[in-house]
N, C-alpha and C positions, 0 to 999 in steps of 0.2 A: 503494500500499501504506498503511496507517495506522501510526503510530509503532507501537514497542512501550512498554511503560510506563518502563524505564529510558530509550528514546531521548528519550520525553516531560520526564521529571524533569531530564533534562540539555540540553534544549531544544534536540539534536544535529536539524539539518536534513533530513541523509542517513543510510540507513541504516548500520550498522556496516559495517566490512570484512570479518569474518568471526564465526561463533557464537562461537571463542575468545575473542575481543575482547571481544564484549558477555559472555560468561560473566565472564570476567575482571573487568572493568569493575562489574557486577552485584556480585561477591564484595568489591571491594575499596568498592562505595560501601554495601553492606550493615555489613558492618566499620567504617566511619565512624560509620555512625548508629549502632552497636548501642555502641561506644567509647565514644561522646559521652555516652550516656545512663548508661552504667557508669560513667563519669568524674566526672558530676554527682552521682550517689549518692555515691562514694566519698570526693568534695572536701565533700559535707556534714559527714563524720565524718573531714576532716582527715588523708586518704588519697589518694594515687594508687592507680591500677590495679594497677602494680607491685609497690608495697608492702602491697596487700592481698593480692596472688597468694603473695608471700614468707609472711604471715602464716599463712596457709590451708597452705603447703608443710608450715611448721613443727607445724600443729596435727595434719594428717594423719599427720604422725612419730610426734609422740606423746614426742619425745626431741629433745636439742640436735643439730644436724646442723653438718657444715663448710660453710662458705659455699658452695664449687665445687662442692657435690652440688647445694646450691637453686638456683644460678644454672642447673645441668642442667636442672632441674626446672620452669623458669619457662615459663607458657603463649607470654611474648613473650619475645625475646632483649634484656638489659638490657648493656648497655657497660658503665656504671659501677656495679657490685653495692658495693663498697666505700662509695660516697657513698647510694647505697638503702640499706644496713644503716648509717651513719652517722645518717640521718634518722630511721630505726625509734628506733635507738636513743635519739637527744634525746628523743623523744617519750617514752620508757619501755615502750616495746610487745616491743622484743626484749633481750636481754641478749648480750653477747659474753664467748666466755672462750677463752683460748689452751690448746689442747692442751701437755699436759707431755711428752708421748712426742715431738712433733714441733714446733717451737716456730713455725712456719711456717703450720701449721694452725691456724683460728681456728673455733671451734665458735659457731654461734649458737642462743640458745633465748629460746623464747617467754615473756613475763611474764605475768604473772597481768592486767596492765591490757590487753596485747596479746590476751589469749583474752577477756575480758570485751569488748572494742569487737568481736570476731569474732562473739561470741554475739549481742552488739546488731545486726549486721550481716546473720545469718543471714535473717532472716524477709525484710527488704527487699530481699534478693539473690535470694530465690528467687520474690520475685514477680515482680522486674523479668525475670528468665529466662520466667518465665509470661506475662507481659506482651508480650513481644518476639516468641515463639515458639510460645506456648500454643494458638494460634488453629490449628496443624499436625497433623496425625492422627498417633499413635503409628506407624505405618508410615510416613508422612513423616519425621517427625522421624529414626528409622532409617534413611531412604537416604538425605536431607540428609548425616550425619553419616559414612553407606558415601561417597558421594561428596565430601566434600569431605577423608577421610582418603586416598582416592583419589588426588585433586590434590595434596596434601603427601607423599605417595609419590612419585610422579613428580619433583618440587623435590629429595627429598633421595636420590634414585637408588635407591630400593630398591624400583620398579614394576616388575613382569616383564613 
């Protein structure tokens, strides 16, 4: 039997032990390649993927947000949210404000500089999305998203 694409890419001599193993490794390999491409784009603008995600969340909300709520909305889990916000603040992309009612709550606000950087990145990010998955049809993209969401639901325990 001829090796499949992933088996060939990994120079794996024997077939995968299961379809589940092959599918999982395909997801991991694809994610790694996509992350590398996005990481390269963001580095050109002095950001990491996580920093970009924080800025996008703030822009989408349109008002200052508590740090913990930003953390809950992140695409990828970030263990050191405080450090991430520190770096964005040093770059002048966000501003911190302590809540007057509850001093433990810190609000994060997108600055004009942060908004301008996001606007500058909008075109290149959309183009990268298109270059990575634009060759798929609309129905293939919907099916891919449905299947990936189904996989995540099994991880979170919400799959019936």
